[in-house]
Phi, psi and omega in degrees: 000127180281160176311317186288338183268347179286137185295144178292127179270119177264128181300134181267119185259125172271113179259106182256094190213122188271349180270112189303311188295317177294316180293330184284317178307303185300309180302319177300315182298312185295315181299318179298331179266009171100014179255155171260137182235131172247123186261140175217133184260352180226153170298327177300306180302327180290317178298316179296326177292322183289349179291336179237354181228154179228114182280173172286326180201152177248124174255109197241120180279138177296327185244106182242156185283347175239358183201160173263132185299328178296323184291325179291317178304309179306310183301314179305314184286350180267349181266130171306324178293331184244358189305323185268000177289121186296144179234121167246126179271141180233137180198164177280340180284140181246005181296139182294330171306318179291324177295315179298320182299310183297321176293324180294335181274359174112357178302142182269334178206175187208128179225136193258135179278142000274147185226154174276140186300326177296320178293321184290314179305313176302317180294320176298317176298320178295316177296315184289324177297313180301316185291341175259346189273062176246108185300136174277117181205178180296152175305141176253130178252133176232130181062217185258342188231353184258122184231125181244125182245100181293323182297324184263351184057052191229145176233132178236134175234109187063039186075358183257136180285138174243132181266118190244160168282165189294329173296311181297321178299314184294314186296312175308312179303312183304307184290317178300328183296341177221073186306135180090343179275136182269121183257128174288164176305314182296321185291320180293326176298319181296320177294326179280310186251346184058225183289339183270010185299145174279153175264093181208107189306321189272007179306314182290314186298323182293315187291326178292315175305308177299323181294314185297317179303324185281328184288341176063240177301335181273003183290342178290347182278337179267115179241143185268118180257101186318126174078357183238317175145221182230149175221166174248120181208132179307000000 
């Protein structure tokens, strides 16, 4: 079979949304833009499906009739099979505290209802690009115990594997790629989202906080330079 004859693989989106009219509009727009969509109106049905399937991205409503989206996100990020799957949370709530909470649980992005379908598709494409845009290069060692392997998408601290979300891994890779250089929050956001970045001052801070907690003894290598940004330095 030639390259031209190979079937086109459509990224599969798991849409977890209990409002049928909204779910129908979103699903139609995603299919029109080249995505495959699996719809779920409850957290329970979605979790049953993930026992045998792994989507390319989850579009997750924060408020469901039988579950809290934050709890579902936390569960997905705790399972090896779904830990690296990007999650975009959707909700009618616009408070920054809700956004930060979602990010703390491992969500990769957050969009507040009502939103335009065009913006949603752009966000999904940006997150999918970000989750896959990890350059294949030699492993990076920082200090005595931290090793970052872009090719394997793996981080080791003292020989022990540390499981990071795609966003946390990308931030660490950006910082460790130029040890000692201070990256401002805007620069880090540009590396992650480019022109599609969300405007949320605490986004980087939340991801850095989670990253440090997971790195354990290697957390000291990720340094906050007050008023300037972050850097990785032995």
